C-alpha positions as YAML, in Angstrom:
chain: A
units: angstrom
residues:
- id: 1
  name: UNK
  ca: [-13.02, -5.75, -1.31]
- id: 2
  name: UNK
  ca: [-16.75, -5.34, -1.94]
- id: 3
  name: UNK
  ca: [-18.24, -2.25, -3.58]
- id: 4
  name: UNK
  ca: [-21.06, -2.20, -1.02]
- id: 5
  name: UNK
  ca: [-18.54, -1.25, 1.68]
- id: 6
  name: UNK
  ca: [-17.57, 1.85, -0.27]
- id: 7
  name: UNK
  ca: [-21.25, 2.63, -0.80]
- id: 8
  name: UNK
  ca: [-21.80, 2.40, 2.96]
- id: 9
  name: UNK
  ca: [-18.93, 4.82, 3.59]
- id: 10
  name: UNK
  ca: [-20.40, 7.19, 1.01]
- id: 11
  name: UNK
  ca: [-23.69, 7.11, 2.94]
- id: 12
  name: UNK
  ca: [-21.79, 7.99, 6.12]
- id: 13
  name: UNK
  ca: [-20.25, 11.01, 4.41]
- id: 14
  name: UNK
  ca: [-23.61, 12.25, 3.16]
- id: 15
  name: UNK
  ca: [-25.29, 11.80, 6.56]
- id: 16
  name: UNK
  ca: [-22.48, 13.18, 8.72]
- id: 17
  name: UNK
  ca: [-20.61, 15.68, 6.56]
- id: 18
  name: UNK
  ca: [-20.86, 18.46, 9.16]
- id: 19
  name: UNK
  ca: [-19.04, 16.30, 11.74]
- id: 20
  name: UNK
  ca: [-16.09, 15.33, 9.51]
- id: 21
  name: UNK
  ca: [-14.12, 18.57, 9.67]
- id: 22
  name: UNK
  ca: [-11.01, 17.17, 11.37]
- id: 23
  name: UNK
  ca: [-8.35, 14.58, 10.62]
- id: 24
  name: UNK
  ca: [-9.37, 12.60, 13.68]
- id: 25
  name: UNK
  ca: [-13.05, 12.37, 12.77]
- id: 26
  name: UNK
  ca: [-12.25, 11.37, 9.17]
- id: 27
  name: UNK
  ca: [-9.77, 8.76, 10.40]
- id: 28
  name: UNK
  ca: [-12.20, 7.17, 12.85]
- id: 29
  name: UNK
  ca: [-15.39, 7.33, 10.80]
- id: 30
  name: UNK
  ca: [-14.10, 6.66, 7.28]
- id: 31
  name: UNK
  ca: [-10.48, 5.56, 6.91]
- id: 32
  name: UNK
  ca: [-10.13, 2.93, 9.63]
- id: 33
  name: UNK
  ca: [-13.38, 1.16, 8.59]
- id: 34
  name: UNK
  ca: [-12.03, 0.99, 5.04]
- id: 35
  name: UNK
  ca: [-8.74, -0.48, 6.23]
- id: 36
  name: UNK
  ca: [-10.56, -3.03, 8.37]
- id: 37
  name: UNK
  ca: [-12.57, -4.05, 5.30]
- id: 38
  name: UNK
  ca: [-9.25, -4.61, 3.51]
- id: 39
  name: UNK
  ca: [-8.29, -7.02, 6.27]
- id: 40
  name: UNK
  ca: [-5.93, -4.93, 8.37]
- id: 41
  name: UNK
  ca: [-5.87, -5.42, 12.13]
- id: 42
  name: UNK
  ca: [-6.37, -1.80, 13.14]
- id: 43
  name: UNK
  ca: [-5.93, -2.61, 16.83]
- id: 44
  name: UNK
  ca: [-2.58, -4.39, 16.37]
- id: 45
  name: UNK
  ca: [0.33, -1.90, 16.74]
- id: 46
  name: UNK
  ca: [2.65, -4.32, 14.92]
- id: 47
  name: UNK
  ca: [0.45, -3.89, 11.88]
- id: 48
  name: UNK
  ca: [-1.07, -0.41, 12.11]
- id: 49
  name: UNK
  ca: [-0.26, 2.70, 14.12]
- id: 50
  name: UNK
  ca: [-1.82, 6.16, 14.16]
- id: 51
  name: UNK
  ca: [0.29, 9.29, 14.63]
- id: 52
  name: UNK
  ca: [3.55, 7.56, 13.71]
- id: 53
  name: UNK
  ca: [6.69, 9.70, 13.30]
- id: 54
  name: UNK
  ca: [8.75, 8.82, 10.20]
- id: 55
  name: UNK
  ca: [12.27, 9.77, 9.16]
- id: 56
  name: UNK
  ca: [12.56, 11.85, 5.99]
- id: 57
  name: UNK
  ca: [15.17, 11.99, 3.26]
- id: 58
  name: UNK
  ca: [17.53, 14.87, 3.99]
- id: 59
  name: UNK
  ca: [16.84, 14.68, 7.72]
- id: 60
  name: UNK
  ca: [13.98, 15.59, 9.97]
- id: 61
  name: UNK
  ca: [10.73, 13.75, 10.48]
- id: 62
  name: UNK
  ca: [7.00, 13.96, 9.78]
- id: 63
  name: UNK
  ca: [3.99, 12.30, 11.36]
- id: 64
  name: UNK
  ca: [1.86, 9.84, 9.42]
- id: 65
  name: UNK
  ca: [-1.79, 9.86, 10.42]
- id: 66
  name: UNK
  ca: [-1.78, 6.11, 9.73]
- id: 67
  name: UNK
  ca: [1.20, 3.83, 9.11]
- id: 68
  name: UNK
  ca: [0.60, 0.25, 7.94]
- id: 69
  name: UNK
  ca: [3.32, -2.36, 8.51]
- id: 70
  name: UNK
  ca: [4.03, -5.86, 7.29]
- id: 71
  name: UNK
  ca: [3.15, -7.20, 10.73]
- id: 72
  name: UNK
  ca: [6.66, -6.86, 12.15]
- id: 73
  name: UNK
  ca: [6.17, -3.28, 13.32]
- id: 74
  name: UNK
  ca: [9.19, -2.19, 11.24]
- id: 75
  name: UNK
  ca: [8.71, -2.71, 7.49]
- id: 76
  name: UNK
  ca: [6.18, -0.28, 6.05]
- id: 77
  name: UNK
  ca: [3.63, -1.05, 3.38]
- id: 78
  name: UNK
  ca: [1.74, 2.20, 3.12]
- id: 79
  name: UNK
  ca: [1.31, 5.50, 4.98]
- id: 80
  name: UNK
  ca: [-1.75, 7.73, 4.90]
- id: 81
  name: UNK
  ca: [-1.93, 11.51, 5.06]
- id: 82
  name: UNK
  ca: [-5.50, 12.06, 6.31]
- id: 83
  name: UNK
  ca: [-7.03, 15.51, 5.85]
- id: 84
  name: UNK
  ca: [-10.36, 17.07, 6.86]
- id: 85
  name: UNK
  ca: [-13.28, 16.40, 4.54]
- id: 86
  name: UNK
  ca: [-13.13, 18.79, 1.59]
- id: 87
  name: UNK
  ca: [-9.44, 19.69, 2.04]
- id: 88
  name: UNK
  ca: [-7.07, 20.21, -0.90]
- id: 89
  name: UNK
  ca: [-5.53, 16.82, -1.75]
- id: 90
  name: UNK
  ca: [-3.13, 18.20, -4.37]
- id: 91
  name: UNK
  ca: [-1.03, 20.10, -1.84]
- id: 92
  name: UNK
  ca: [2.24, 18.16, -1.53]
- id: 93
  name: UNK
  ca: [2.26, 15.85, 1.45]
- id: 94
  name: UNK
  ca: [4.87, 16.37, 4.14]
- id: 95
  name: UNK
  ca: [5.23, 12.58, 4.12]
- id: 96
  name: UNK
  ca: [6.49, 12.42, 0.51]
- id: 97
  name: UNK
  ca: [10.21, 12.49, 1.55]
- id: 98
  name: UNK
  ca: [9.57, 9.46, 3.77]
- id: 99
  name: UNK
  ca: [9.42, 7.29, 0.65]
- id: 100
  name: UNK
  ca: [12.96, 6.01, 0.24]
- id: 101
  name: UNK
  ca: [13.87, 6.85, 3.86]
- id: 102
  name: UNK
  ca: [11.43, 4.76, 5.91]
- id: 103
  name: UNK
  ca: [12.08, 1.03, 5.72]
- id: 104
  name: UNK
  ca: [10.11, -0.65, 2.93]
- id: 105
  name: UNK
  ca: [7.91, 2.36, 2.18]
- id: 106
  name: UNK
  ca: [6.87, 2.72, -1.48]
- id: 107
  name: UNK
  ca: [3.27, 3.95, -1.30]
- id: 108
  name: UNK
  ca: [1.54, 7.02, 0.12]
- id: 109
  name: UNK
  ca: [-2.20, 7.72, 0.17]
- id: 110
  name: UNK
  ca: [-3.60, 11.23, 0.63]
- id: 111
  name: UNK
  ca: [-7.28, 11.29, 1.54]
- id: 112
  name: UNK
  ca: [-10.09, 13.30, 3.07]
- id: 113
  name: UNK
  ca: [-12.17, 10.15, 3.54]
- id: 114
  name: UNK
  ca: [-14.13, 10.84, 0.37]
- id: 115
  name: UNK
  ca: [-11.37, 11.28, -2.21]
- id: 116
  name: UNK
  ca: [-8.22, 9.16, -2.33]
- id: 117
  name: UNK
  ca: [-4.95, 9.84, -4.18]
- id: 118
  name: UNK
  ca: [-2.52, 6.91, -4.01]
- id: 119
  name: UNK
  ca: [1.10, 7.56, -5.01]
- id: 120
  name: UNK
  ca: [4.02, 5.21, -5.57]
- id: 121
  name: UNK
  ca: [7.66, 5.25, -6.65]
- id: 122
  name: UNK
  ca: [7.16, 3.68, -10.07]
- id: 123
  name: UNK
  ca: [9.31, 6.14, -12.03]
- id: 124
  name: UNK
  ca: [12.31, 6.19, -9.72]
- id: 125
  name: UNK
  ca: [12.66, 3.86, -6.72]
- id: 126
  name: UNK
  ca: [12.87, 5.85, -3.52]
- id: 127
  name: UNK
  ca: [11.26, 8.97, -4.99]
- id: 128
  name: UNK
  ca: [7.51, 9.56, -4.98]
- id: 129
  name: UNK
  ca: [5.89, 10.01, -8.39]
- id: 130
  name: UNK
  ca: [4.50, 13.53, -9.04]
- id: 131
  name: UNK
  ca: [1.08, 12.16, -10.02]
- id: 132
  name: UNK
  ca: [-1.08, 9.47, -8.37]
- id: 133
  name: UNK
  ca: [-1.04, 5.84, -9.44]
- id: 134
  name: UNK
  ca: [-4.80, 6.02, -9.15]
- id: 135
  name: UNK
  ca: [-7.46, 8.24, -7.62]
- id: 136
  name: UNK
  ca: [-11.10, 7.71, -6.77]
- id: 137
  name: UNK
  ca: [-13.97, 9.35, -4.96]
- id: 138
  name: UNK
  ca: [-16.81, 7.88, -2.91]
- id: 139
  name: UNK
  ca: [-19.44, 10.62, -3.35]
- id: 140
  name: UNK
  ca: [-20.64, 12.44, -6.45]
- id: 141
  name: UNK
  ca: [-21.16, 11.78, -10.13]
- id: 142
  name: UNK
  ca: [-17.61, 10.52, -10.67]
- id: 143
  name: UNK
  ca: [-17.90, 7.84, -7.98]
- id: 144
  name: UNK
  ca: [-17.48, 4.29, -9.30]
- id: 145
  name: UNK
  ca: [-17.48, 2.00, -6.27]
- id: 146
  name: UNK
  ca: [-17.06, -1.19, -8.27]
- id: 147
  name: UNK
  ca: [-13.94, 0.06, -10.07]
- id: 148
  name: UNK
  ca: [-12.46, 1.51, -6.88]
- id: 149
  name: UNK
  ca: [-13.08, -1.74, -4.99]
- id: 150
  name: UNK
  ca: [-11.29, -3.70, -7.70]
- id: 151
  name: UNK
  ca: [-8.20, -1.50, -7.40]
- id: 152
  name: UNK
  ca: [-8.28, -1.42, -3.60]
- id: 153
  name: UNK
  ca: [-8.26, -5.22, -3.49]
- id: 154
  name: UNK
  ca: [-4.63, -5.06, -4.66]
- id: 155
  name: UNK
  ca: [-3.84, -3.23, -1.41]
- id: 156
  name: UNK
  ca: [-5.66, -5.74, 0.81]
- id: 157
  name: UNK
  ca: [-3.77, -7.26, 3.73]
- id: 158
  name: UNK
  ca: [-3.57, -10.76, 2.27]
- id: 159
  name: UNK
  ca: [-3.00, -9.85, -1.39]
- id: 160
  name: UNK
  ca: [-0.63, -6.88, -1.16]
- id: 161
  name: UNK
  ca: [2.30, -7.24, -3.59]
- id: 162
  name: UNK
  ca: [4.32, -4.05, -4.14]
- id: 163
  name: UNK
  ca: [6.19, -5.36, -7.19]
- id: 164
  name: UNK
  ca: [2.93, -6.36, -8.89]
- id: 165
  name: UNK
  ca: [1.45, -2.93, -8.10]
- id: 166
  name: UNK
  ca: [4.43, -1.16, -9.65]
- id: 167
  name: UNK
  ca: [4.40, -3.41, -12.72]
- id: 168
  name: UNK
  ca: [0.67, -2.81, -13.21]
- id: 169
  name: UNK
  ca: [1.18, 0.96, -12.97]
- id: 170
  name: UNK
  ca: [4.06, 0.82, -15.48]
- id: 171
  name: UNK
  ca: [1.98, -1.28, -17.89]
- id: 172
  name: UNK
  ca: [-0.95, 1.14, -17.64]
- id: 173
  name: UNK
  ca: [1.33, 4.12, -18.35]
- id: 174
  name: UNK
  ca: [2.98, 2.40, -21.33]
- id: 175
  name: UNK
  ca: [-0.36, 1.29, -22.74]
- id: 176
  name: UNK
  ca: [-1.71, 4.82, -22.48]
- id: 177
  name: UNK
  ca: [1.39, 6.27, -24.17]
- id: 178
  name: UNK
  ca: [1.30, 3.71, -27.00]
- id: 179
  name: UNK
  ca: [-2.42, 4.33, -27.55]
- id: 180
  name: UNK
  ca: [-1.88, 8.09, -27.70]
- id: 181
  name: UNK
  ca: [0.99, 7.67, -30.17]
- id: 182
  name: UNK
  ca: [-1.05, 5.39, -32.42]
- id: 183
  name: UNK
  ca: [-3.98, 7.80, -32.35]
- id: 184
  name: UNK
  ca: [-1.74, 10.73, -33.29]
- id: 185
  name: UNK
  ca: [-0.13, 8.79, -36.13]
- id: 186
  name: UNK
  ca: [-3.42, 7.53, -37.54]
- id: 187
  name: UNK
  ca: [-5.10, 10.92, -37.32]
- id: 188
  name: UNK
  ca: [-2.28, 12.74, -39.10]
- id: 189
  name: UNK
  ca: [0.30, 10.33, -40.57]
- id: 190
  name: UNK
  ca: [1.77, 13.07, -42.74]
- id: 191
  name: UNK
  ca: [2.84, 14.95, -39.61]
- id: 192
  name: UNK
  ca: [5.05, 12.09, -38.38]
- id: 193
  name: UNK
  ca: [7.99, 11.45, -40.75]
- id: 194
  name: UNK
  ca: [9.27, 8.53, -38.65]
- id: 195
  name: UNK
  ca: [5.87, 6.83, -38.90]
- id: 196
  name: UNK
  ca: [5.81, 7.40, -42.66]
- id: 197
  name: UNK
  ca: [9.28, 5.88, -43.07]
- id: 198
  name: UNK
  ca: [8.26, 2.85, -40.99]
- id: 199
  name: UNK
  ca: [4.93, 2.24, -42.70]
- id: 200
  name: UNK
  ca: [6.38, 2.66, -46.20]
- id: 201
  name: UNK
  ca: [9.36, 0.34, -45.52]
- id: 202
  name: UNK
  ca: [9.30, -2.34, -48.21]
- id: 203
  name: UNK
  ca: [6.43, -0.58, -49.97]
- id: 204
  name: UNK
  ca: [8.23, 2.38, -51.53]
- id: 205
  name: UNK
  ca: [11.85, 1.75, -52.51]
- id: 206
  name: UNK
  ca: [12.76, 5.18, -53.89]
- id: 207
  name: UNK
  ca: [14.35, 8.14, -52.15]
- id: 208
  name: UNK
  ca: [12.24, 9.79, -49.48]
- id: 209
  name: UNK
  ca: [12.58, 13.41, -50.45]
- id: 210
  name: UNK
  ca: [10.31, 16.07, -49.03]
- id: 211
  name: UNK
  ca: [7.87, 15.92, -51.98]
- id: 212
  name: UNK
  ca: [7.85, 12.12, -51.70]
- id: 213
  name: UNK
  ca: [7.10, 12.26, -47.98]
- id: 214
  name: UNK
  ca: [4.27, 14.72, -48.62]
- id: 215
  name: UNK
  ca: [2.89, 12.35, -51.25]
- id: 216
  name: UNK
  ca: [3.24, 9.34, -48.93]
- id: 217
  name: UNK
  ca: [1.59, 11.31, -46.15]
- id: 218
  name: UNK
  ca: [-1.48, 11.97, -48.26]
- id: 219
  name: UNK
  ca: [-1.70, 8.33, -49.33]
- id: 220
  name: UNK
  ca: [-1.27, 7.17, -45.74]
- id: 221
  name: UNK
  ca: [-4.15, 9.38, -44.61]
- id: 222
  name: UNK
  ca: [-6.30, 7.87, -47.38]
- id: 223
  name: UNK
  ca: [-5.27, 4.36, -46.29]
- id: 224
  name: UNK
  ca: [-6.24, 4.79, -42.62]
- id: 225
  name: UNK
  ca: [-10.00, 4.34, -43.10]
- id: 226
  name: UNK
  ca: [-9.75, 1.23, -45.34]
- id: 227
  name: UNK
  ca: [-7.23, -0.26, -42.90]
- id: 228
  name: UNK
  ca: [-9.54, 0.24, -39.91]
- id: 229
  name: UNK
  ca: [-12.49, -1.17, -41.87]
- id: 230
  name: UNK
  ca: [-10.39, -4.18, -42.84]
- id: 231
  name: UNK
  ca: [-9.59, -4.79, -39.17]
- id: 232
  name: UNK
  ca: [-13.29, -4.47, -38.30]
- id: 233
  name: UNK
  ca: [-14.31, -7.00, -40.94]
- id: 234
  name: UNK
  ca: [-16.96, -9.64, -40.40]
- id: 235
  name: UNK
  ca: [-14.25, -12.19, -39.69]
- id: 236
  name: UNK
  ca: [-12.75, -9.94, -37.03]
- id: 237
  name: UNK
  ca: [-16.14, -9.28, -35.42]
- id: 238
  name: UNK
  ca: [-16.90, -13.00, -35.43]
- id: 239
  name: UNK
  ca: [-13.52, -13.69, -33.85]
- id: 240
  name: UNK
  ca: [-14.17, -11.02, -31.21]
- id: 241
  name: UNK
  ca: [-17.55, -12.57, -30.42]
- id: 242
  name: UNK
  ca: [-15.94, -15.99, -30.03]
- id: 243
  name: UNK
  ca: [-13.36, -14.58, -27.63]
- id: 244
  name: UNK
  ca: [-16.06, -12.86, -25.59]
- id: 245
  name: UNK
  ca: [-18.13, -16.04, -25.42]
- id: 246
  name: UNK
  ca: [-15.08, -18.05, -24.35]
- id: 247
  name: UNK
  ca: [-14.21, -15.47, -21.67]
- id: 248
  name: UNK
  ca: [-17.79, -15.47, -20.35]
- id: 249
  name: UNK
  ca: [-17.89, -19.26, -20.29]
- id: 250
  name: UNK
  ca: [-14.60, -19.40, -18.41]
- id: 251
  name: UNK
  ca: [-15.85, -16.83, -15.89]
- id: 252
  name: UNK
  ca: [-19.09, -18.76, -15.37]
- id: 253
  name: UNK
  ca: [-17.22, -22.03, -14.95]
- id: 254
  name: UNK
  ca: [-14.86, -20.50, -12.38]
- id: 255
  name: UNK
  ca: [-17.82, -19.28, -10.33]
- id: 256
  name: UNK
  ca: [-19.11, -22.83, -9.74]
- id: 257
  name: UNK
  ca: [-18.04, -24.67, -6.60]
- id: 258
  name: UNK
  ca: [-15.98, -27.63, -7.74]
- id: 259
  name: UNK
  ca: [-13.87, -30.47, -6.32]
- id: 260
  name: UNK
  ca: [-10.49, -29.02, -7.22]
- id: 261
  name: UNK
  ca: [-9.31, -25.49, -8.03]
- id: 262
  name: UNK
  ca: [-7.87, -24.82, -11.53]
- id: 263
  name: UNK
  ca: [-5.23, -22.40, -10.24]
- id: 264
  name: UNK
  ca: [-3.16, -23.88, -7.45]
- id: 265
  name: UNK
  ca: [-0.49, -22.08, -5.51]
- id: 266
  name: UNK
  ca: [2.40, -24.12, -4.18]
- id: 267
  name: UNK
  ca: [0.45, -25.13, -1.06]
- id: 268
  name: UNK
  ca: [-3.10, -25.55, -2.39]
- id: 269
  name: UNK
  ca: [-2.99, -29.24, -3.44]
- id: 270
  name: UNK
  ca: [-1.85, -30.08, 0.07]
- id: 271
  name: UNK
  ca: [-4.56, -27.85, 1.52]
- id: 272
  name: UNK
  ca: [-7.25, -29.59, -0.56]
- id: 273
  name: UNK
  ca: [-6.15, -33.06, 0.52]
- id: 274
  name: UNK
  ca: [-5.66, -32.13, 4.18]
- id: 275
  name: UNK
  ca: [-9.07, -30.46, 4.49]
- id: 276
  name: UNK
  ca: [-10.78, -33.46, 2.91]
- id: 277
  name: UNK
  ca: [-9.08, -35.81, 5.38]
- id: 278
  name: UNK
  ca: [-9.95, -33.64, 8.37]
- id: 279
  name: UNK
  ca: [-13.56, -33.32, 7.18]
- id: 280
  name: UNK
  ca: [-13.80, -37.10, 6.89]
- id: 281
  name: UNK
  ca: [-12.56, -37.46, 10.47]
- id: 282
  name: UNK
  ca: [-15.28, -34.97, 11.42]
- id: 283
  name: UNK
  ca: [-17.98, -37.16, 9.91]
- id: 284
  name: UNK
  ca: [-18.36, -35.60, 6.46]
- id: 285
  name: UNK
  ca: [-18.13, -37.41, 3.14]
- id: 286
  name: UNK
  ca: [-14.89, -36.20, 1.49]
- id: 287
  name: UNK
  ca: [-16.72, -36.15, -1.85]
- id: 288
  name: UNK
  ca: [-19.03, -33.45, -0.45]
- id: 289
  name: UNK
  ca: [-16.13, -31.09, 0.29]
- id: 290
  name: UNK
  ca: [-15.85, -28.75, -2.67]
- id: 291
  name: UNK
  ca: [-13.43, -25.98, -3.54]
- id: 292
  name: UNK
  ca: [-13.73, -22.73, -5.42]
- id: 293
  name: UNK
  ca: [-10.69, -20.65, -6.34]
- id: 294
  name: UNK
  ca: [-11.07, -16.86, -6.35]
- id: 295
  name: UNK
  ca: [-8.68, -13.98, -6.86]
- id: 296
  name: UNK
  ca: [-8.08, -13.59, -3.12]
- id: 297
  name: UNK
  ca: [-8.63, -16.98, -1.55]
- id: 298
  name: UNK
  ca: [-9.55, -20.64, -1.92]
- id: 299
  name: UNK
  ca: [-13.16, -21.14, -0.78]
- id: 300
  name: UNK
  ca: [-13.99, -24.47, 0.87]
- id: 301
  name: UNK
  ca: [-17.64, -25.47, 1.08]
- id: 302
  name: UNK
  ca: [-20.00, -28.31, 1.84]
- id: 303
  name: UNK
  ca: [-21.61, -29.17, -1.47]
- id: 304
  name: UNK
  ca: [-23.03, -25.77, -2.47]
- id: 305
  name: UNK
  ca: [-21.60, -22.22, -2.74]
- id: 306
  name: UNK
  ca: [-23.86, -20.99, 0.07]
- id: 307
  name: UNK
  ca: [-22.46, -23.51, 2.55]
- id: 308
  name: UNK
  ca: [-18.80, -22.49, 2.84]
- id: 309
  name: UNK
  ca: [-17.02, -23.13, 6.11]
- id: 310
  name: UNK
  ca: [-13.37, -22.24, 5.42]
- id: 311
  name: UNK
  ca: [-11.40, -19.78, 3.31]
- id: 312
  name: UNK
  ca: [-7.70, -20.32, 2.70]
- id: 313
  name: UNK
  ca: [-5.46, -17.31, 1.99]
- id: 314
  name: UNK
  ca: [-2.03, -18.02, 0.55]
- id: 315
  name: UNK
  ca: [-0.41, -14.61, -0.01]
- id: 316
  name: UNK
  ca: [3.17, -13.80, -0.81]
- id: 317
  name: UNK
  ca: [4.00, -13.00, 2.80]
- id: 318
  name: UNK
  ca: [1.44, -14.75, 5.01]
- id: 319
  name: UNK
  ca: [-1.01, -17.61, 5.10]
- id: 320
  name: UNK
  ca: [-4.28, -17.66, 6.96]
- id: 321
  name: UNK
  ca: [-7.50, -19.61, 7.37]
- id: 322
  name: UNK
  ca: [-10.84, -17.93, 8.06]
- id: 323
  name: UNK
  ca: [-13.68, -19.89, 9.67]
- id: 324
  name: UNK
  ca: [-17.26, -19.58, 10.91]
- id: 325
  name: UNK
  ca: [-16.18, -20.04, 14.54]
- id: 326
  name: UNK
  ca: [-16.25, -16.90, 16.75]
- id: 327
  name: UNK
  ca: [-12.75, -15.72, 17.63]
- id: 328
  name: UNK
  ca: [-13.19, -16.27, 21.37]
- id: 329
  name: UNK
  ca: [-14.21, -19.89, 20.80]
- id: 330
  name: UNK
  ca: [-11.49, -20.40, 18.20]
- id: 331
  name: UNK
  ca: [-8.78, -19.34, 20.67]
- id: 332
  name: UNK
  ca: [-9.83, -22.21, 22.92]
- id: 333
  name: UNK
  ca: [-9.57, -24.73, 20.08]
- id: 334
  name: UNK
  ca: [-6.05, -23.92, 18.89]
- id: 335
  name: UNK
  ca: [-2.86, -23.25, 20.80]
- id: 336
  name: UNK
  ca: [0.26, -21.43, 19.69]
- id: 337
  name: UNK
  ca: [-1.36, -19.65, 16.75]
- id: 338
  name: UNK
  ca: [-2.46, -16.06, 16.31]
- id: 339
  name: UNK
  ca: [-6.27, -15.89, 16.31]
- id: 340
  name: UNK
  ca: [-8.24, -12.74, 15.55]
- id: 341
  name: UNK
  ca: [-11.58, -11.56, 14.25]
- id: 342
  name: UNK
  ca: [-11.70, -11.86, 10.46]
- id: 343
  name: UNK
  ca: [-12.71, -8.96, 8.19]
- id: 344
  name: UNK
  ca: [-16.50, -9.01, 7.93]
- id: 345
  name: UNK
  ca: [-16.46, -9.84, 4.23]
- id: 346
  name: UNK
  ca: [-14.16, -12.87, 4.67]
- id: 347
  name: UNK
  ca: [-15.42, -14.76, 7.74]
- id: 348
  name: UNK
  ca: [-15.79, -14.73, 11.52]
- id: 349
  name: UNK
  ca: [-12.35, -15.69, 12.84]
- id: 350
  name: UNK
  ca: [-8.92, -15.85, 11.23]
- id: 351
  name: UNK
  ca: [-5.91, -17.97, 12.19]
- id: 352
  name: UNK
  ca: [-2.42, -17.30, 10.85]
- id: 353
  name: UNK
  ca: [-0.13, -20.22, 10.03]
- id: 354
  name: UNK
  ca: [3.23, -20.63, 8.31]
- id: 355
  name: UNK
  ca: [2.71, -23.84, 6.35]
- id: 356
  name: UNK
  ca: [-0.22, -25.99, 5.10]
- id: 357
  name: UNK
  ca: [1.16, -28.87, 7.17]
- id: 358
  name: UNK
  ca: [0.05, -26.94, 10.27]
- id: 359
  name: UNK
  ca: [-3.59, -27.38, 9.26]
- id: 360
  name: UNK
  ca: [-3.57, -30.65, 11.21]
- id: 361
  name: UNK
  ca: [-2.95, -28.62, 14.37]
- id: 362
  name: UNK
  ca: [-6.18, -26.75, 13.57]
- id: 363
  name: UNK
  ca: [-8.26, -29.93, 13.21]
- id: 364
  name: UNK
  ca: [-10.59, -29.13, 16.12]
- id: 365
  name: UNK
  ca: [-11.25, -25.64, 14.76]
- id: 366
  name: UNK
  ca: [-11.85, -26.91, 11.21]
- id: 367
  name: UNK
  ca: [-14.27, -29.59, 12.41]
- id: 368
  name: UNK
  ca: [-16.12, -27.04, 14.56]
- id: 369
  name: UNK
  ca: [-16.51, -24.69, 11.57]
- id: 370
  name: UNK
  ca: [-17.79, -27.63, 9.53]
- id: 371
  name: UNK
  ca: [-20.30, -28.43, 12.29]
- id: 372
  name: UNK
  ca: [-21.58, -24.85, 12.28]
- id: 373
  name: UNK
  ca: [-22.06, -25.08, 8.53]
- id: 374
  name: UNK
  ca: [-23.77, -28.50, 8.69]
- id: 375
  name: UNK
  ca: [-26.14, -27.46, 11.46]
- id: 376
  name: UNK
  ca: [-27.24, -24.29, 9.69]
- id: 377
  name: UNK
  ca: [-25.65, -22.05, 12.32]
- id: 378
  name: UNK
  ca: [-23.73, -20.03, 9.72]
- id: 379
  name: UNK
  ca: [-23.68, -16.37, 10.68]
- id: 380
  name: UNK
  ca: [-25.12, -13.83, 8.27]
- id: 381
  name: UNK
  ca: [-21.91, -12.63, 6.68]
- id: 382
  name: UNK
  ca: [-21.89, -10.39, 3.63]
- id: 383
  name: UNK
  ca: [-20.78, -12.31, 0.56]
- id: 384
  name: UNK
  ca: [-21.45, -15.70, 2.14]
- id: 385
  name: UNK
  ca: [-20.89, -17.58, -1.11]
- id: 386
  name: UNK
  ca: [-17.64, -19.53, -1.13]
...
């Protein structure tokens, strides 16, 4: 997910605010374009349906403005409650009782196209949390498109992992609680007898009477500043600088197109070898076929980052290959596979397969994409680097 897409949607809101006063207009102008950018096939009813009735816990039903499925038309990933621009997002959604009742449903997004509140069932499976997992806005001083894009990528079609989303939310909540507890204890150690007992364990061996605890509390408060300064010593700062330099070097190294990816999923070594063999049969030198691993996909290029011709997606639930070949042409080159237009940020066409071994059945398509790349016919796609 690229931040520029969110910036473009923000521009749409600012230019067309007066025309976004209904659910339908917000859905068409703002929400569906965002979902397409995340890779969802908005015209495939097995994957996405508008105005979908859902069963609720306790009986009855409610209509989801948008329901996103796993691709089977039955198992839900996410439902959206779309409201007119400027509407109250904190009013409880009528779709909340669908979590735990509708098959697979664990996430609900409430949006007016500008602001998004995304809820999950992290505290109790089958029951929607009272507060959002995360919230963001596209317009205004609080808008941070880069941060929002980073979070939204976890909800993308090819990277969606509900268990990982729940774990991340739990970790964030625990980290926040631990930080708050540490801050309270360090600001006023005398006010937390349990903290005083813990920190004085093995230091003071006498009885911890009230006067003793008051004395220890005062000493602990005096010890906080020297302790923090000791942590922030020159050695610590030097160590922090070394860690930052190492992290920056690793990030720079990972951004360079290279012959083999450092992180390989179960199928990627086979993908690497198969693509090299197919490229050789298409007239390319296998040594010129380079690979770059990213968070979302394995980029496959011809010598330089700007000359990619394939992107391999190996998600938990589906595998796909995006190419430079237009979808209409791609359909004529492969048989028995689902071919569709790829999200604009990922390629031109996308083919779904079940196993890397099926790449050989896509040889004609792969060679054609390589030809487009070699002949300089690559379409102007945002984010064209592999």
